[in-house]
C-alpha positions, 0 to 999 in steps of 0.5 A: 485504521481505515479512518486515520491510515494516511501516508501511503502503503509504508505508513499503513504497514507501520500502523498495522505492525503497531496495532496487530503485532505489538498491541494486539499480538494477533501474530508474531513479527516474523510471520507479519514479515513473511506476509508482507514480503509475499504480499509485495509480490502479488498485484493490488494495493499491498497495504490493503492486502495486508489488512486481509492477511491480518483478518485471516490470522484472527478469524479465518476467511470471514476475517479476511473479508471483514478486515479488508472491507473495513479498511476500504470502507472509510476511504470509499465513503469519504471519496464518494462524498467528495466525488458528489461535492466535486460533481456538484460544485466543480472543485476540491475542498481546501485540505492542503494545510492538514495534509501538509501536517500529516506527511511529516508526522507519518515519517516517524511512524514509518521509521519506527516500523523500519526499526522493529521490522529491520531487527527481525529481518536482519538475521545475518550479514548476507541479508544485510548486504542484500538489503543494502543492495536493494536500497541502492537499486530502489534509490536509483529508480528500479521498479519495486517489484523487480528489486524484490523479486531480484533480491528474493531469487538472489538470496534463495539461490545463495542460501540454497547453494550454501546449505547444500541441501537437496531441495526443489521448487516449482512455482506457478502463479495463475496469471490472467492476461486481460485483453483491452478492447477498443470500444471507443465512446460506446454507451458506458454501462455499469458493467463496462465500468466494473470490467475496466476497473477489474482489469486494473485491479488484477494487474496493478503493481506499484504506487498511486503514480502507477495507478495514474498511468493505468487509468490514463490508458484505460479511461482517458485514451478512450475518451471516458474521462478528461486528464484534469478530471483524472488528476483531481481523482488521484489527488482525492485518493492521495489525501483521503485515509486508507488505500489510494485505490479509493480513487476508483470510487471518485471516478466511478461516480463521475462516470455513472453516479452511485451505481458507477461508484459501486461498480468501480470500487468492487472491480478494483478491489475484488482481485485483491480479496481473491489473491490473498485468499489463495496466498495466505495458506501458502505462506506457512508452507513456504516458510517450511521449505528450505529454498522458499524460506530463504526466498522469504527471508531475502524478500523480507529484508528487501521489503524493509529496504524499500520502506527505507527508500520510501522514507527517504523520498517522503522526507525529501518531499515533506520536509520543505520548511521549518514548520514541517521540521517542527511537526516531524521532530514532535512526531519522532518524540511521540513515536520513540519517547518513553511513553509511546503515543499511538499512531492515530494520535500522531497522525491527527496531531500532525494534521492539527499542527499543519493547520495551526502552523499554516497561519505563520 
């Protein structure tokens, strides 16, 4: 999946649902939803963390590390090669036609996942109403994490009171408050690169645009990187497959060559492995609790609602002309037709069509 998972977290989750739940049946859809809902509440790249959960379900702790590493590796490899080319030639390759075709293609993949996950998440009309409220606040620009937490707490309290059960809940999340020292442009060592990206990986919530803000404060403000270089790095992360956090590899190479790329990559992804390692065994226990089970149900339906909001935003940005409409239409037929086509071929087909239609 790391080689063809384009389109951001919503598309990644959709591809995972097809591969892991529908085709391979490593877990049922309810447990996949529970993991997705819980993962949305911890820092880090959520779709990458979902691959770690899937690996854990298949092969325990070794599976967690293998799945996460395999999903990250293709993006890191491609980004590293592009970083080398960028440093050597000073410009990015012309890949816009391919990305133009991929964007409308992944809309169909996301829509398919929303349909399947939504059917499982909508257990009653109250959850449907909660999902609708989450969709509205997401469309109004409220932070995803606030929308998910708010929905989870509201739903948990409502269902707890409705069931009138005597349940208690104490939750303590281990938060590490990381200080940012003002070191200025001191000698930039590999250890400093690792530490800077470790801090970002440990507290990052949100999309690639949020990552841009974090890195701007951590790197540009210190004079380690120029803003145009940061913009190019984020662009690289957007048009390579897999997690957008592969941007770290690109920046690390610019700052410190191959050792810098390795340090930045390890630093930004290491917290995710640790968070998932801690979280995964807790999710089944949460499901068994009346109060936390209601919390999970509420967060799950809210997560699907957030996917709907993402789909709407992506559609507005992607469906800009007749060529994008043609690619999206063909992708919908491939995804929902009687003979469903694999997500991999939909993505690759969209990229090829984007290139071919670029000449018209």
